[in-house]
C-alpha positions as CSV (number, residue, x, y, z in Angstrom):
1,X,19.8,-20.7,23.1
2,X,17.8,-24.0,23.3
3,X,14.2,-23.9,22.0
4,X,11.6,-23.8,24.7
5,X,8.6,-26.0,24.0
6,X,5.3,-25.5,25.9
7,X,4.2,-28.5,27.9
8,X,0.5,-29.3,28.2
9,X,-0.4,-30.5,31.7
10,X,-4.2,-30.3,32.2
11,X,-7.4,-28.6,31.1
12,X,-9.0,-28.3,27.7
13,X,-6.7,-29.9,25.2
14,X,-8.7,-28.8,22.2
15,X,-8.5,-25.2,23.3
16,X,-4.7,-25.6,24.0
17,X,-4.2,-27.0,20.4
18,X,-6.1,-24.1,18.9
19,X,-4.1,-21.6,20.9
20,X,-0.9,-23.3,19.8
21,X,-2.1,-23.0,16.2
22,X,-2.7,-19.3,16.7
23,X,0.7,-18.8,18.1
24,X,2.4,-20.6,15.2
25,X,0.3,-18.7,12.6
26,X,1.3,-15.4,14.1
27,X,4.8,-15.8,12.7
28,X,4.4,-18.5,10.1
29,X,1.0,-18.0,8.6
30,X,-1.2,-20.8,7.3
31,X,1.6,-23.2,6.4
32,X,2.8,-23.4,10.0
33,X,-0.4,-24.9,11.3
34,X,0.5,-28.6,10.8
35,X,-0.6,-31.3,13.2
36,X,3.0,-32.1,14.3
37,X,3.9,-28.5,14.6
38,X,0.8,-27.7,16.7
39,X,1.1,-30.6,19.0
40,X,4.8,-29.9,19.5
41,X,4.0,-26.3,20.4
42,X,1.3,-27.6,22.9
43,X,3.7,-30.2,24.3
44,X,1.7,-33.3,23.4
45,X,1.9,-36.2,21.0
46,X,0.5,-35.9,17.4
47,X,-1.9,-38.7,18.1
48,X,-3.6,-36.7,20.8
49,X,-4.8,-34.1,18.3
50,X,-7.0,-36.8,16.6
51,X,-9.0,-37.1,19.8
52,X,-10.4,-33.7,19.1
53,X,-10.0,-33.2,15.3
54,X,-10.9,-35.7,12.6
55,X,-8.0,-34.6,10.4
56,X,-5.6,-31.8,9.6
57,X,-8.3,-29.8,7.8
58,X,-10.5,-29.9,10.9
59,X,-7.6,-28.5,13.0
60,X,-6.9,-25.7,10.5
61,X,-10.5,-24.7,10.2
62,X,-10.8,-24.5,14.0
63,X,-7.7,-22.3,14.3
64,X,-9.0,-20.2,11.4
65,X,-12.3,-19.7,13.2
66,X,-10.4,-18.6,16.3
67,X,-8.5,-16.1,14.1
68,X,-11.7,-14.8,12.8
69,X,-12.9,-14.2,16.3
70,X,-9.7,-12.2,17.0
71,X,-10.4,-10.2,13.8
72,X,-13.9,-9.5,15.0
73,X,-12.6,-8.3,18.4
74,X,-10.3,-5.9,16.7
75,X,-13.2,-4.5,14.6
76,X,-15.4,-4.1,17.7
77,X,-12.6,-2.2,19.4
78,X,-12.2,0.2,16.5
79,X,-16.0,0.6,16.2
80,X,-15.9,1.8,19.8
81,X,-13.2,4.3,19.1
82,X,-15.0,5.6,16.0
83,X,-18.4,5.9,17.5
84,X,-17.3,7.4,20.9
85,X,-18.0,11.0,19.8
86,X,-20.6,10.5,17.2
87,X,-23.6,12.7,17.5
88,X,-27.0,11.4,16.3
89,X,-28.1,8.1,14.8
90,X,-26.9,8.8,11.3
91,X,-23.4,9.9,12.4
92,X,-23.1,6.9,14.7
93,X,-24.1,4.5,11.9
94,X,-21.5,6.0,9.6
95,X,-18.9,5.9,12.3
96,X,-19.7,2.3,13.0
97,X,-19.2,1.4,9.3
98,X,-15.9,3.3,9.3
99,X,-14.9,1.4,12.3
100,X,-15.5,-1.9,10.6
101,X,-13.2,-1.0,7.7
102,X,-10.5,0.5,9.8
103,X,-10.6,-2.4,12.4
104,X,-10.2,-4.9,9.5
105,X,-7.1,-3.0,8.4
106,X,-5.8,-2.6,11.9
107,X,-5.9,-6.3,12.4
108,X,-4.3,-7.1,9.1
109,X,-1.4,-4.8,9.8
110,X,-0.9,-5.9,13.4
111,X,-1.4,-9.6,12.9
112,X,-0.6,-10.5,9.2
113,X,-0.2,-14.2,10.0
114,X,-3.5,-14.5,11.8
115,X,-5.1,-12.3,9.1
116,X,-4.0,-14.7,6.4
117,X,-5.4,-17.6,8.4
118,X,-8.7,-15.8,9.2
119,X,-9.5,-15.6,5.5
120,X,-8.6,-19.2,4.9
121,X,-12.0,-20.8,5.4
122,X,-13.2,-23.9,3.5
123,X,-16.1,-25.0,1.4
124,X,-17.6,-27.9,3.3
125,X,-18.5,-29.6,0.0
126,X,-15.0,-29.7,-1.5
127,X,-12.9,-29.2,1.6
128,X,-10.5,-27.0,-0.3
129,X,-12.0,-23.9,-1.9
130,X,-11.9,-20.6,0.0
131,X,-15.4,-19.2,0.7
132,X,-17.3,-16.7,2.9
133,X,-19.0,-19.6,4.6
134,X,-17.8,-22.2,7.1
135,X,-20.3,-25.0,7.6
136,X,-23.1,-22.5,6.4
137,X,-22.3,-19.9,9.1
138,X,-21.5,-16.3,8.4
139,X,-18.1,-15.4,9.9
140,X,-18.3,-12.8,12.7
141,X,-16.2,-10.1,10.9
142,X,-18.5,-10.3,7.8
143,X,-21.6,-10.2,10.1
144,X,-20.3,-7.0,11.7
145,X,-20.1,-5.4,8.2
146,X,-23.6,-6.5,7.4
147,X,-24.9,-5.1,10.6
148,X,-23.1,-1.8,10.1
149,X,-24.6,-1.4,6.6
150,X,-28.0,-2.3,7.9
151,X,-27.7,0.4,10.6
152,X,-26.7,2.9,7.9
153,X,-29.9,2.1,6.0
154,X,-32.1,2.2,9.2
155,X,-30.6,5.6,10.1
156,X,-31.1,7.1,6.6
157,X,-27.3,7.3,6.0
158,X,-27.8,4.9,3.1
159,X,-31.0,4.6,1.0
160,X,-32.5,1.2,0.4
161,X,-31.1,1.2,-3.1
162,X,-27.6,2.1,-1.9
163,X,-27.7,-0.7,0.7
164,X,-28.3,-3.4,-1.9
165,X,-25.1,-5.6,-2.1
166,X,-23.1,-2.8,-0.5
167,X,-21.1,-5.3,1.5
168,X,-19.2,-6.5,-1.6
169,X,-17.6,-3.2,-2.7
170,X,-16.9,-2.5,1.0
171,X,-15.2,-5.8,1.6
172,X,-13.4,-5.8,-1.8
173,X,-11.9,-2.4,-1.3
174,X,-10.8,-2.9,2.3
175,X,-9.5,-6.4,1.9
176,X,-7.7,-5.4,-1.3
177,X,-5.9,-2.6,0.6
178,X,-5.1,-4.9,3.5
179,X,-3.7,-7.5,1.1
180,X,-1.3,-5.1,-0.7
181,X,-0.3,-3.5,2.6
182,X,0.7,-6.8,4.2
183,X,2.1,-8.8,1.3
184,X,2.0,-6.5,-1.7
185,X,3.7,-3.4,-3.0
186,X,2.9,-1.4,0.2
187,X,4.4,-3.9,2.5
188,X,7.1,-2.3,4.6
189,X,5.7,1.3,4.4
190,X,5.8,3.3,7.6
191,X,2.8,2.7,9.9
192,X,1.6,6.3,9.7
193,X,1.6,6.1,5.9
194,X,-0.5,2.9,5.9
195,X,-2.8,4.3,8.5
196,X,-3.4,7.4,6.4
197,X,-3.9,5.4,3.2
198,X,-6.2,3.0,5.0
199,X,-8.4,5.8,6.2
200,X,-8.5,7.3,2.7
201,X,-9.7,3.9,1.3
202,X,-12.4,3.5,3.9
203,X,-13.7,7.0,3.6
204,X,-13.7,6.8,-0.2
205,X,-15.7,3.7,-0.3
206,X,-18.2,5.1,2.2
207,X,-18.5,8.3,0.1
208,X,-18.9,6.2,-3.0
209,X,-21.8,4.2,-1.5
210,X,-23.6,7.4,-0.6
211,X,-23.3,8.8,-4.1
212,X,-20.9,11.7,-3.2
213,X,-18.6,12.9,-0.5
214,X,-20.7,16.0,0.1
215,X,-23.9,14.2,1.0
216,X,-25.0,15.2,4.6
């Protein structure tokens, strides 16, 4: 069957190139987001990309930021599910934090290519080293985690002392699980197994933050 290439006709070329990058990353990960590949997917010449992006790095960063937005959307969706039946401010705050972790895992399992790209952000000083920051902005997924932890402190679900630097063990545990589930020893396990293990990881880290699993 001949390959079908999208043809760009009109509209926002920058957005079309980013969308093409996302589509390529879904199946090919970070390495698939090259200027020639992206412009071929969008149906335009490689030279046209440089009207909107200074270089390859700028294109990849733009696509990575779009992938981060998709990750944030998945987290918000899971937060809605987790908080739907929560009773009281404290329970809602804990459910929100649980939703952040499970939404992160949901996205990694559903979109491993975009997940890899979403975490590939760049240090503006060196242009190469991965970092939490892109041009001094906090990515939306990480901001959702910070906000959920702040809500836990405000509701009394976490003490002020427990809140200090809590984002780091949370992110480390959840990202570590997502990584081994998508490209490590758990890759290929049945979805129900990964879902159960993911819930265990998230619930364990929340219990650990609060000192014990039995705390009300």
